[in-house]
C-alpha positions in Angstrom: 0.0 0.0 0.0 1.1 3.6 -0.6 2.6 5.2 2.5 3.1 8.9 3.4 6.5 10.0 5.0 6.0 13.7 5.2 4.0 16.8 4.1 5.1 19.7 2.0 3.6 23.1 2.6 0.3 23.7 0.7 0.5 24.0 -3.0 -2.5 24.8 -5.2 -4.3 22.1 -7.0 -7.2 21.8 -9.4 -10.0 19.3 -9.5 -11.7 18.2 -12.7 -14.9 16.1 -12.5 -16.0 14.4 -15.7 -18.5 11.7 -16.7 -15.9 9.6 -18.5 -13.0 10.1 -16.1 -14.7 10.6 -12.7 -12.1 12.9 -11.2 -8.6 14.2 -11.8 -6.6 16.2 -9.3 -3.6 18.0 -10.5 -1.1 19.6 -8.2 0.2 23.0 -9.3 4.0 22.8 -9.7 4.8 26.5 -9.3 8.1 27.0 -7.5 8.7 23.3 -7.7 11.2 21.8 -10.1 9.6 19.8 -12.8 10.5 16.1 -12.4 9.3 13.0 -14.1 6.4 11.1 -12.6 6.2 7.6 -11.4 2.8 6.0 -10.9 1.2 4.0 -8.2 -1.9 2.3 -9.5 -4.6 0.3 -7.8 -7.8 -1.5 -8.7 -8.6 -4.8 -10.4 -7.4 -3.3 -13.8 -10.5 -4.6 -15.6 -13.2 -2.3 -14.4 -11.6 -0.4 -11.5 -8.5 1.8 -11.7 -7.1 4.7 -9.7 -3.7 6.2 -10.5 -1.5 8.5 -8.4 1.4 10.3 -10.0 4.4 10.9 -7.7 7.6 12.9 -8.3 10.3 10.3 -9.1 12.8 12.0 -6.8 10.8 14.1 -4.3 8.0 11.7 -3.6 5.6 14.7 -3.9 2.0 14.0 -5.0 1.7 15.3 -8.6 -1.8 14.0 -9.6 -4.6 11.6 -8.8 -6.8 10.2 -11.5 -9.9 8.0 -10.8 -10.3 6.3 -14.1 -12.7 3.4 -13.6 -15.2 2.4 -10.8 -16.9 -0.9 -10.3 -18.2 -0.5 -6.7 -20.1 2.7 -6.1 -22.8 3.6 -3.5 -24.5 6.6 -2.0 -23.6 5.5 1.5 -22.2 8.2 3.8 -19.0 6.8 5.3 -17.6 8.5 8.3 -14.0 8.4 9.7 -12.6 9.3 13.1 -9.8 11.7 12.4 -7.1 12.2 15.0 -4.8 14.8 13.4 -5.4 17.3 10.5 -2.6 18.9 8.4 -2.6 21.1 5.3 -0.2 20.5 2.5 0.8 18.0 -0.2 1.7 14.4 0.8 5.2 13.1 0.3 5.2 9.4 -0.3 7.6 6.6 0.4 8.9 5.9 -3.1 11.4 3.2 -2.1 9.0 0.4 -3.3 8.4 2.3 -6.6 11.6 1.1 -8.5 9.9 1.3 -11.9 7.9 3.9 -13.7 4.6 2.1 -12.7 3.8 0.1 -9.6 0.6 -1.8 -9.7 -1.1 -2.7 -6.4 -4.0 -5.1 -7.3 -6.7 -4.4 -4.8 -10.3 -3.4 -4.8 -11.6 -0.1 -3.6 -15.1 1.3 -3.2 -16.5 4.7 -4.0 -19.2 6.6 -2.1 -21.0 9.6 -3.6 -22.9 12.1 -1.6 -24.3 15.4 -2.8 -21.3 17.2 -1.4 -18.4 14.8 -1.9 -16.9 11.7 -3.7 -14.9 9.3 -1.5 -12.6 6.5 -2.6 -12.0 4.0 0.2 -9.1 1.6 0.2 -9.4 0.0 3.6 -12.0 -1.2 6.1 -10.3 1.0 8.8 -12.4 3.9 10.1 -9.8 5.6 12.3 -7.5 8.0 10.5 -4.2 9.0 12.2 -3.5 11.9 9.8 -5.8 13.7 7.4 -4.1 15.8 4.8 -6.2 18.7 3.4 -5.4 20.2 0.0 -8.2 22.7 -0.8 -11.1 20.5 -2.0 -9.2 17.3 -1.6 -8.5 15.2 1.5 -6.4 12.1 1.9 -6.6 10.0 5.1 -3.7 7.9 6.4 -3.7 5.1 9.0 -1.4 4.3 11.9 1.1 2.7 9.6 1.0 5.8 7.4 -0.9 3.8 4.7 -3.5 5.5 2.5 -7.0 4.8 3.7 -9.1 7.2 1.5 -9.1 10.0 -0.9 -12.0 12.5 -0.8 -13.1 15.3 -3.1 -15.3 17.8 -1.4 -17.6 20.8 -2.4 -19.1 19.1 -5.4 -21.3 21.4 -7.5 -24.7 20.2 -8.5 -23.4 19.6 -12.0 -20.4 17.6 -10.8 -22.6 15.5 -8.5 -24.9 14.7 -11.4 -22.0 13.8 -13.7 -20.6 11.5 -11.1 -24.0 10.0 -10.3 -24.6 9.3 -14.0 -21.0 8.0 -14.4 -21.4 5.6 -11.5 -24.9 4.6 -12.6 -26.5 5.4 -9.3 
């Protein structure tokens, strides 16, 4: 599983919601040297895929793309959060010795009128929540990624996601 090792000060990011590619988060690289991306991907790779782009040297989050979803619901999933921080996650890239690291695992997606949540774990206690404007990432006690959440959905974004997930 992808693990966090530190947090960089807040950097701007953009969120794109789309019927065909449910969401894309791009981190603004102002004042950050451009570096190649390596990719951590998860899903079953047939009908579920999420990809996280990471700086190959820095470990900084570069982008998140939710490409395919096969398990979606309208369930409101709550987490107990122990610590909140603002910034951009820096990931442990020691296991990412190639350009792409595939972690075959299922995840579920929950859509409410205000947010879309991608859940990677059954755990409901989050040691650290990282906030990046509309995006939140929750990490467990072993610094493993537990969820990614995009907040403040507009009515149009909500409807596009609802249609995309066939809910």
